[in-house]
VOROGU-726642 format. One line per field, with one value per residue (C-alpha): residue in three letters; residue number from 1; x, y, z. Coordinates in Angstrom, 2 decimals, padded with zeros to 5 digits, always signed. Layout:
// residues N
rest <- (ALA;...) $
nr <- (NUM;...) $
px <- (X;...) $
py <- (Y;...) $
pz <- (Z;...) $
***
This chain:
// residues 476
rest <- (MET;PHE;THR;ASN;THR;LEU;ARG;THR;GLY;ILE;CYS;ALA;LEU;LEU;VAL;ALA;THR;GLY;GLY;PHE;ALA;ALA;SER;HIS;ARG;ASN;GLY;PRO;LEU;LEU;LEU;GLU;ASP;GLN;THR;ALA;ASN;LEU;ASN;ASP;PHE;TYR;PHE;PHE;ARG;SER;TRP;GLU;THR;GLY;ARG;THR;ASP;ARG;VAL;VAL;MET;SER;MET;SER;ALA;GLN;GLY;PHE;GLN;ASN;PRO;GLN;ASN;GLY;PRO;SER;TYR;TYR;LYS;PHE;SER;ASP;SER;VAL;LEU;TYR;ARG;PHE;ASN;VAL;ASN;ASN;SER;ARG;GLY;LEU;ASP;GLY;ASN;PRO;ASP;ILE;GLN;ILE;ASP;PHE;VAL;PHE;LYS;THR;ALA;LEU;ASN;PRO;ASN;ALA;PRO;PHE;VAL;SER;TYR;PHE;GLY;LEU;ILE;ASP;ASN;ILE;ASP;SER;GLU;GLY;ILE;PHE;LEU;LYS;GLN;THR;TYR;THR;ILE;VAL;VAL;ARG;ASN;LEU;ARG;THR;GLY;THR;SER;THR;VAL;PHE;GLU;ARG;ASP;ARG;SER;GLY;HIS;VAL;LEU;SER;VAL;ALA;PRO;PRO;ASN;GLN;GLY;PRO;LYS;GLY;THR;PRO;ASN;TYR;GLU;GLU;ARG;LEU;GLY;SER;LYS;SER;VAL;PHE;GLU;LEU;SER;ASN;GLY;TRP;LYS;VAL;PHE;ALA;GLY;PRO;ARG;ASP;ASP;ALA;PHE;TYR;PHE;ASP;SER;ALA;ALA;THR;PHE;ASP;PHE;LEU;ASN;PHE;ARG;ALA;PRO;ALA;PRO;VAL;LEU;ALA;GLY;ALA;ASP;ASP;ALA;SER;PRO;GLY;PRO;ALA;TYR;PRO;ARG;ALA;VAL;ASP;GLY;PHE;ALA;GLY;TYR;ASN;ILE;SER;LEU;ILE;ALA;ILE;GLU;VAL;PRO;ILE;THR;ALA;LEU;THR;SER;THR;GLY;ALA;ALA;PRO;ALA;ASN;SER;SER;ASP;PRO;ALA;ARG;LEU;VAL;GLY;ALA;TRP;ALA;ALA;SER;LEU;ARG;GLN;GLN;VAL;THR;ILE;ARG;ARG;GLY;THR;GLU;ASP;PRO;LEU;ASN;ILE;GLY;GLU;TYR;GLN;GLN;VAL;ASP;ARG;VAL;GLY;ASN;PRO;LEU;THR;VAL;GLU;LEU;MET;ILE;PRO;LEU;PRO;MET;LYS;ASP;ARG;TRP;ASN;ARG;ASN;ASP;PRO;VAL;ASN;ASP;ALA;GLN;PHE;ARG;GLY;PHE;VAL;ALA;ASP;PRO;PHE;ILE;ALA;GLN;VAL;LEU;LYS;GLY;LEU;GLY;LEU;ASN;VAL;ALA;PRO;ALA;PRO;ARG;ALA;ASP;LEU;MET;GLY;VAL;PHE;ILE;PRO;ASP;LEU;THR;ARG;LEU;ASP;LEU;SER;VAL;ALA;ALA;LYS;ALA;PRO;SER;ASP;ALA;GLY;PHE;SER;ARG;LEU;GLY;PRO;VAL;ALA;GLY;ASP;ASN;ALA;GLY;TRP;PRO;ASN;GLY;ARG;ARG;VAL;GLY;ASP;ASP;VAL;VAL;ASP;ILE;GLY;LEU;ARG;ALA;VAL;ALA;GLY;VAL;LEU;VAL;PRO;GLY;PHE;GLY;THR;ALA;PRO;ASN;THR;GLN;LEU;GLY;ASP;GLY;VAL;ASN;SER;ASN;ASP;LEU;ALA;TYR;LEU;PRO;ARG;PHE;PRO;PHE;HIS;ALA;PRO;PRO;HIS;ALA;GLY;TYR;ALA;HIS;SER;GLN;GLN;GLU;GLY;THR;ASN;GLY;ARG;GLY;LYS;ALA;THR;GLN) $
nr <- (1;2;3;4;5;6;7;8;9;10;11;12;13;14;15;16;17;18;19;20;21;22;23;24;25;26;27;28;29;30;31;32;33;34;35;36;37;38;39;40;41;42;43;44;45;46;47;48;49;50;51;52;53;54;55;56;57;58;59;60;61;62;63;64;65;66;67;68;69;70;71;72;73;74;75;76;77;78;79;80;81;82;83;84;85;86;87;88;89;90;91;92;93;94;95;96;97;98;99;100;101;102;103;104;105;106;107;108;109;110;111;112;113;114;115;116;117;118;119;120;121;122;123;124;125;126;127;128;129;130;131;132;133;134;135;136;137;138;139;140;141;142;143;144;145;146;147;148;149;150;151;152;153;154;155;156;157;158;159;160;161;162;163;164;165;166;167;168;169;170;171;172;173;174;175;176;177;178;179;180;181;182;183;184;185;186;187;188;189;190;191;192;193;194;195;196;197;198;199;200;201;202;203;204;205;206;207;208;209;210;211;212;213;214;215;216;217;218;219;220;221;222;223;224;225;226;227;228;229;230;231;232;233;234;235;236;237;238;239;240;241;242;243;244;245;246;247;248;249;250;251;252;253;254;255;256;257;258;259;260;261;262;263;264;265;266;267;268;269;270;271;272;273;274;275;276;277;278;279;280;281;282;283;284;285;286;287;288;289;290;291;292;293;294;295;296;297;298;299;300;301;302;303;304;305;306;307;308;309;310;311;312;313;314;315;316;317;318;319;320;321;322;323;324;325;326;327;328;329;330;331;332;333;334;335;336;337;338;339;340;341;342;343;344;345;346;347;348;349;350;351;352;353;354;355;356;357;358;359;360;361;362;363;364;365;366;367;368;369;370;371;372;373;374;375;376;377;378;379;380;381;382;383;384;385;386;387;388;389;390;391;392;393;394;395;396;397;398;399;400;401;402;403;404;405;406;407;408;409;410;411;412;413;414;415;416;417;418;419;420;421;422;423;424;425;426;427;428;429;430;431;432;433;434;435;436;437;438;439;440;441;442;443;444;445;446;447;448;449;450;451;452;453;454;455;456;457;458;459;460;461;462;463;464;465;466;467;468;469;470;471;472;473;474;475;476) $
px <- (+030.72;+029.13;+027.51;+023.71;+024.28;+026.81;+024.37;+021.77;+024.12;+024.99;+021.45;+020.72;+023.47;+022.01;+018.51;+019.70;+021.78;+019.30;+018.76;+022.29;+020.85;+018.82;+015.34;+016.97;+014.47;+016.30;+013.76;+010.02;+009.50;+011.44;+008.88;+006.66;+009.22;+011.10;+012.50;+014.37;+015.42;+019.10;+020.24;+023.97;+026.99;+030.28;+033.58;+036.77;+039.64;+038.99;+040.67;+039.83;+042.91;+044.51;+042.35;+043.56;+044.27;+040.58;+038.01;+034.40;+031.54;+028.08;+024.79;+021.81;+018.28;+014.83;+015.79;+014.04;+012.88;+011.11;+012.71;+009.33;+007.53;+006.02;+004.43;+005.93;+009.10;+011.11;+012.54;+014.39;+012.31;+012.29;+011.76;+014.66;+018.22;+020.55;+024.00;+027.64;+029.39;+033.23;+035.16;+038.80;+039.84;+039.36;+040.33;+037.38;+034.92;+031.74;+031.48;+031.55;+034.10;+032.86;+029.15;+028.26;+024.39;+022.34;+019.03;+016.78;+013.99;+011.35;+010.01;+006.97;+006.20;+002.81;+001.70;+002.57;+000.32;-000.11;+003.36;+006.65;+008.73;+007.46;+009.08;+012.65;+014.94;+018.39;+020.03;+019.55;+017.64;+015.22;+011.81;+010.20;+011.48;+008.25;+009.43;+012.91;+014.92;+017.86;+019.98;+022.08;+025.22;+026.31;+029.73;+030.38;+033.66;+032.44;+035.89;+036.46;+032.86;+033.09;+030.63;+030.43;+027.28;+027.19;+024.07;+025.82;+028.85;+031.89;+030.54;+027.33;+024.94;+022.39;+023.06;+020.42;+019.19;+019.77;+016.44;+015.23;+016.33;+013.04;+014.28;+015.87;+013.17;+012.56;+016.18;+018.54;+022.14;+021.23;+024.62;+026.32;+023.63;+022.13;+023.94;+027.51;+026.10;+024.64;+028.21;+029.08;+032.48;+032.29;+034.23;+036.60;+037.24;+034.98;+032.71;+029.03;+026.13;+022.60;+020.12;+019.08;+021.64;+021.67;+021.68;+025.39;+024.47;+024.08;+022.59;+020.45;+017.68;+014.69;+016.46;+017.20;+013.74;+011.94;+012.70;+016.36;+015.81;+019.41;+020.71;+024.27;+027.05;+026.10;+027.92;+024.92;+023.00;+022.78;+024.86;+026.54;+029.87;+029.43;+031.01;+027.51;+024.45;+021.97;+018.70;+016.96;+019.38;+019.36;+022.15;+022.04;+020.18;+020.81;+017.64;+018.55;+019.24;+017.36;+016.46;+017.52;+018.25;+018.61;+022.15;+023.90;+027.69;+030.66;+034.27;+036.88;+040.49;+042.13;+043.39;+039.82;+039.11;+042.16;+042.49;+045.86;+044.72;+047.51;+047.69;+049.10;+052.77;+052.92;+051.19;+052.09;+050.57;+047.62;+045.93;+045.60;+042.40;+039.15;+035.76;+032.31;+028.67;+025.50;+022.35;+018.89;+017.21;+013.58;+012.26;+010.60;+007.06;+005.08;+001.71;-000.78;-002.86;-005.91;-005.46;-002.33;+001.11;+002.53;+004.49;+007.77;+009.19;+011.64;+015.11;+016.26;+016.38;+017.86;+015.75;+018.17;+021.92;+024.25;+027.85;+028.98;+026.81;+025.79;+025.32;+021.62;+020.65;+022.97;+023.49;+020.77;+017.55;+014.35;+012.75;+016.01;+016.48;+014.61;+016.37;+019.73;+018.83;+018.11;+021.50;+024.85;+027.68;+029.19;+026.31;+026.99;+028.40;+024.82;+024.69;+027.95;+026.54;+024.87;+028.21;+030.51;+028.39;+026.18;+023.27;+024.35;+027.66;+025.79;+023.58;+026.66;+028.44;+025.44;+025.45;+029.24;+030.75;+034.22;+033.29;+035.49;+034.32;+032.84;+033.75;+034.35;+036.99;+037.32;+033.74;+033.77;+036.63;+034.45;+030.99;+031.50;+031.17;+029.62;+031.78;+033.04;+036.79;+039.20;+043.06;+044.07;+047.53;+046.31;+046.43;+043.34;+042.70;+040.66;+038.88;+041.37;+044.45;+046.24;+045.40;+041.88;+039.32;+035.55;+036.42;+038.72;+041.01;+039.45;+041.38;+044.32;+043.02;+043.24;+041.72;+038.33;+035.69;+035.95;+038.71;+036.14;+033.67;+033.90;+031.20;+031.78;+032.91;+031.07;+029.80;+027.47;+030.29;+032.81;+030.37;+029.40;+032.92;+033.81;+031.07;+032.32;+035.86;+037.98;+040.18;+040.66;+043.61;+042.66;+039.22;+040.13;+039.29;+036.46;+033.65;+034.02;+036.21;+033.53;+030.36;+028.66;+025.12;+026.47;+026.00;+029.50;+029.04;+026.74;+024.31;+026.01;+029.60;+030.54;+031.93;+035.66;+034.98;+032.90;+030.27;+031.34;+027.72;+026.52;+023.96;+020.26;+018.21;+015.88;+012.22;+011.56;+014.01;+013.09;+010.99;+010.81;+009.67;+011.94;+015.18;+017.75;+019.33;+016.09;+016.96;+015.57;+018.53;+017.53;+019.94;+019.88) $
py <- (-108.27;-109.13;-112.49;-112.67;-114.00;-111.28;-108.54;-110.19;-110.15;-106.49;-105.58;-107.23;-105.29;-102.01;-102.99;-103.65;-100.45;-098.38;-096.17;-094.70;-091.54;-091.60;-091.17;-088.85;-090.16;-092.47;-094.16;-094.74;-092.20;-089.59;-089.84;-087.97;-085.43;-083.86;-080.83;-083.20;-085.48;-085.22;-086.21;-085.96;-085.00;-083.63;-083.27;-082.22;-079.97;-076.81;-076.02;-072.45;-070.33;-069.23;-071.37;-074.73;-074.96;-075.06;-077.86;-077.72;-079.57;-079.42;-081.22;-081.05;-081.57;-081.73;-083.22;-082.79;-079.16;-077.77;-074.34;-072.81;-073.80;-070.57;-068.64;-069.84;-071.95;-074.14;-073.27;-074.81;-076.02;-073.89;-077.06;-078.95;-078.87;-079.44;-080.69;-081.42;-083.93;-084.19;-087.23;-086.57;-089.07;-092.47;-094.07;-092.45;-094.68;-092.81;-090.42;-086.85;-084.53;-081.40;-080.57;-077.52;-076.86;-074.77;-073.60;-071.43;-068.84;-067.68;-064.10;-063.18;-059.61;-059.02;-056.80;-059.47;-060.57;-064.15;-064.51;-064.92;-062.83;-059.90;-057.48;-056.90;-058.84;-057.51;-057.83;-060.12;-057.35;-056.39;-055.15;-057.70;-060.62;-061.38;-064.76;-064.11;-066.82;-066.19;-068.83;-069.15;-071.38;-073.11;-074.60;-077.21;-078.82;-081.86;-082.72;-079.30;-078.55;-075.22;-073.63;-070.52;-069.01;-066.94;-065.01;-062.49;-062.28;-060.32;-057.16;-057.34;-058.61;-061.25;-064.67;-065.11;-067.63;-067.04;-066.40;-068.54;-067.93;-066.81;-065.60;-062.85;-060.25;-060.97;-062.09;-060.63;-061.72;-064.10;-065.38;-062.09;-060.16;-062.82;-066.11;-064.75;-062.22;-065.08;-066.33;-064.82;-064.88;-065.23;-063.46;-066.53;-066.52;-069.44;-069.10;-070.19;-070.46;-071.56;-071.63;-073.19;-074.64;-077.01;-080.67;-081.68;-085.39;-087.18;-090.40;-091.90;-092.75;-092.84;-095.52;-097.61;-097.52;-098.21;-101.87;-101.65;-099.45;-098.57;-096.14;-095.74;-095.66;-097.59;-100.89;-102.85;-102.03;-104.71;-103.43;-100.66;-102.34;-101.03;-097.89;-096.54;-097.83;-096.65;-094.64;-097.30;-096.34;-092.62;-091.21;-091.59;-088.89;-087.24;-087.71;-084.92;-082.22;-079.02;-079.70;-077.89;-078.82;-076.80;-076.45;-075.84;-075.49;-074.44;-073.82;-074.07;-074.26;-077.66;-076.80;-076.39;-080.06;-081.85;-083.33;-081.45;-078.06;-078.11;-079.14;-082.61;-082.84;-085.69;-088.74;-090.58;-087.96;-089.72;-086.43;-086.19;-088.62;-086.98;-088.41;-086.43;-086.86;-084.95;-085.38;-083.77;-083.80;-083.04;-082.36;-085.42;-083.90;-081.71;-080.36;-079.24;-076.61;-075.91;-072.69;-071.81;-072.61;-076.05;-076.22;-078.32;-079.34;-081.94;-082.96;-083.20;-086.59;-087.68;-088.51;-088.78;-088.99;-089.13;-090.08;-092.02;-091.55;-095.24;-096.68;-096.45;-096.66;-099.63;-101.69;-101.22;-103.34;-101.45;-102.37;-101.28;-097.94;-095.75;-097.50;-096.84;-093.23;-092.86;-094.42;-092.56;-094.21;-095.47;-098.05;-099.16;-102.49;-103.87;-103.51;-104.96;-108.20;-106.17;-104.79;-107.60;-109.88;-107.38;-108.81;-107.42;-109.40;-112.61;-112.06;-111.42;-114.38;-116.65;-115.40;-116.47;-112.90;-112.76;-110.67;-110.37;-112.86;-112.17;-111.01;-107.81;-106.00;-103.45;-102.31;-102.61;-100.08;-097.53;-098.13;-099.31;-096.92;-094.78;-091.87;-089.96;-090.10;-087.44;-087.81;-084.09;-084.82;-085.55;-082.27;-081.01;-081.56;-079.04;-080.45;-078.56;-080.15;-082.94;-086.34;-085.31;-087.86;-088.26;-091.84;-090.92;-093.79;-096.14;-094.00;-093.18;-089.94;-090.27;-086.93;-088.43;-090.47;-092.56;-090.09;-087.36;-086.68;-083.83;-082.32;-083.90;-087.33;-090.00;-092.09;-094.10;-095.51;-095.66;-097.51;-100.04;-100.87;-100.97;-103.52;-105.58;-105.48;-103.46;-102.38;-105.90;-107.60;-109.96;-108.56;-105.36;-106.72;-106.32;-106.02;-104.99;-101.99;-101.00;-100.65;-097.40;-095.61;-093.64;-090.21;-088.88;-085.29;-082.76;-080.76;-077.59;-076.58;-076.37;-073.08;-072.75;-071.18;-071.84;-073.14;-074.96;-076.21;-074.51;-071.72;-072.97;-073.24;-070.36;-071.00;-068.97;-071.05;-074.38;-076.98;-080.70;-081.46;-079.13;-078.44;-076.33;-079.52;-081.51;-083.76;-081.74;-079.72;-076.25;-073.26;-070.23) $
pz <- (+012.03;+015.23;+015.55;+016.34;+019.74;+020.49;+019.32;+021.58;+024.61;+024.08;+023.78;+027.03;+028.68;+027.32;+028.39;+031.89;+032.08;+030.22;+033.38;+033.37;+034.77;+031.56;+033.25;+035.61;+038.14;+040.53;+042.66;+042.81;+045.48;+043.63;+040.80;+043.19;+044.43;+041.50;+043.25;+045.58;+042.63;+041.95;+038.54;+038.29;+040.41;+039.03;+040.86;+039.10;+039.02;+037.38;+033.92;+033.98;+033.12;+036.14;+038.44;+037.94;+041.86;+042.30;+042.46;+041.16;+042.61;+040.97;+041.24;+038.88;+039.80;+038.07;+034.77;+031.43;+032.09;+029.11;+028.37;+027.50;+030.51;+031.35;+033.11;+036.30;+035.02;+037.47;+040.84;+043.70;+046.62;+049.76;+051.71;+050.40;+051.71;+048.97;+050.31;+049.08;+051.16;+051.35;+052.89;+053.10;+055.83;+057.45;+054.22;+052.43;+054.42;+053.30;+056.44;+055.59;+057.00;+055.30;+054.47;+052.24;+052.46;+050.28;+051.51;+049.26;+049.97;+047.41;+047.56;+045.44;+044.33;+045.95;+043.06;+040.51;+037.67;+036.57;+035.45;+037.36;+034.92;+032.85;+030.46;+029.78;+032.16;+031.68;+034.88;+038.03;+039.88;+037.10;+038.41;+036.23;+038.28;+040.26;+041.60;+043.10;+044.77;+047.08;+048.97;+052.08;+052.31;+055.48;+055.42;+058.30;+059.15;+060.96;+062.51;+064.07;+064.78;+063.13;+060.73;+058.38;+056.97;+053.75;+052.62;+050.49;+048.12;+048.99;+047.58;+049.67;+046.96;+048.21;+046.64;+043.99;+041.65;+037.86;+036.01;+033.31;+029.78;+028.15;+024.89;+022.76;+023.79;+027.51;+028.43;+025.60;+025.72;+028.51;+029.56;+029.53;+031.43;+033.59;+033.63;+034.20;+036.78;+038.82;+039.51;+042.88;+044.72;+048.48;+051.19;+051.27;+047.77;+046.79;+043.85;+043.65;+041.08;+041.26;+038.42;+035.07;+032.82;+029.85;+030.89;+030.47;+030.29;+026.75;+025.79;+023.15;+025.65;+023.01;+021.04;+024.12;+025.50;+022.16;+022.34;+021.34;+018.31;+018.16;+015.62;+014.20;+015.15;+018.20;+017.78;+019.04;+015.77;+013.32;+010.31;+012.36;+011.53;+007.93;+006.83;+005.76;+007.73;+005.19;+005.48;+007.77;+010.56;+011.35;+013.42;+017.20;+019.00;+022.34;+024.15;+026.66;+023.93;+024.29;+027.80;+030.99;+034.64;+037.88;+038.72;+041.97;+041.75;+043.86;+043.26;+046.09;+046.53;+046.63;+050.10;+051.24;+050.64;+051.69;+055.34;+055.76;+054.40;+051.82;+048.42;+047.77;+047.46;+044.99;+043.70;+046.84;+049.35;+051.10;+051.22;+047.51;+047.61;+048.31;+047.96;+047.51;+046.92;+046.69;+048.67;+049.13;+052.47;+053.75;+057.24;+058.92;+058.96;+056.55;+057.86;+055.29;+056.98;+054.58;+052.92;+054.71;+053.41;+054.44;+057.63;+057.73;+061.08;+062.51;+061.53;+057.93;+056.56;+053.25;+050.40;+047.61;+046.86;+043.92;+043.95;+040.81;+037.74;+037.45;+040.80;+041.65;+037.98;+037.14;+040.18;+042.63;+042.06;+041.75;+045.04;+046.86;+045.14;+047.72;+050.64;+048.92;+048.40;+052.12;+053.31;+053.51;+051.75;+055.04;+055.02;+051.42;+052.55;+052.72;+049.00;+048.02;+046.59;+043.86;+042.75;+043.25;+041.01;+038.93;+037.24;+033.87;+034.05;+034.70;+031.66;+029.51;+030.91;+030.25;+026.63;+026.17;+026.28;+027.69;+030.78;+033.82;+036.52;+039.95;+042.45;+040.70;+042.70;+039.96;+040.35;+044.13;+044.18;+042.42;+043.87;+047.41;+049.21;+046.50;+046.47;+043.52;+044.32;+043.06;+042.90;+043.41;+042.17;+038.71;+036.58;+035.15;+031.34;+029.31;+026.26;+024.07;+025.95;+024.30;+025.78;+026.83;+026.11;+026.68;+027.70;+030.56;+031.78;+029.26;+026.70;+028.81;+030.12;+033.96;+034.68;+033.79;+035.53;+037.57;+038.71;+039.61;+036.90;+034.56;+032.37;+029.06;+030.41;+028.42;+031.48;+029.35;+027.15;+029.93;+032.12;+029.45;+028.71;+032.41;+033.33;+030.48;+032.14;+029.84;+032.70;+033.85;+032.39;+029.74;+029.04;+027.16;+023.69;+021.24;+021.56;+025.18;+023.88;+021.41;+023.52;+023.33;+022.53;+019.57;+021.18;+021.83;+022.82;+024.28;+022.16;+023.46;+024.06;+027.63;+029.04;+029.72;+032.98;+036.11;+036.25;+033.04;+032.41;+029.20;+029.45;+029.58;+026.48;+025.64;+025.75;+022.54;+020.56;+021.94;+019.85;+020.84;+017.25;+015.31;+016.69;+014.78;+013.36;+012.99;+016.01;+018.89;+019.63;+020.48;+020.68;+022.94) $
***
């Protein structure tokens, strides 16, 4: 059984780390700018059959989307530039070598009634899609100065955003007819997707923010060591279950990301290491012109970024978050003190926990500069493969975060244990090895193919009060 002091210390850890992408709102200014607010960034080798020589990058935006939010539903912003950045040279210093930009355009049917979608929507070109979004992709190689623009797929179809999943009558067989049909293959063989998806992140956020009202099997819970916690402690709840996000995803060959243009020869090949992050940008000036649409002019300026899943939420103090979001990773040295000696570790040390001491070289190697680093020589692991673990390297699965980040990686539990020092020799003991929030899987199964994120929840089936299992988990 945990001692009272130990429970208090672990609770302090969870309070301080409660963000963990949990709010999906990663800075004060972004509370006012949800379409530019990025939630999570994923970067991993594909485990789709026959495509394991590919790498997937995806970013999610506008968290906590209520699936039944008609009549307009959610959309990408036409005034936001959504960007994937890849750093494959200079020792991964945080300067991009490749940028992949997504720019969206919204077209409204001039004869549309008050709704964005009406009637049977059974294909991505249905006449009932009155609000249609398309997008352009610009790929820039900053070292060679070359760029390529894609506006259509290899068959000539315009790149279209997937419509929302309204329900069995308006959008029947959603994934077969709409979701999968919104995956496009470009003329160079790359695959892309943009549209609503289930939020792949999972975490008992409600218990954390209800003044540490933790539920079993979270080890911070008084009595959670017992085999049966009893009726006073309901099972942990995924606070993100039943909600959607806006996803942008791309699948590219490994050879498109390495500095050599070749797959890494072995585990000692320097080209095997690649770093990446996502960012959103807005133009410098917006002019609101009375009854006319706003006019955006000037250069694009970064307003948000996401590399590793815990950096801005866990390491960066509240007054510094917006400044962090506006900086590129190459400038992250100014924040190194917050990572080398994190506040959370100080709290734990003061409470007598056996936490790895500062300066934390293990954390610095992950978070400064804040790139999601991927070793391309490490083979992909599908959830069905032997050795796959939601805990990644903490459980011996080196294909998981912080080596890239897969959908399914339990970044909350990994992060809690890493901050305690489980990967530092001498600190991988209980209770450091037992920290977690009690939610160990997503509410929906991930796809075995690109874009891997589960299909979006249907508006018709969704209820925040009465999910299909009584815990707010809605189905399609």
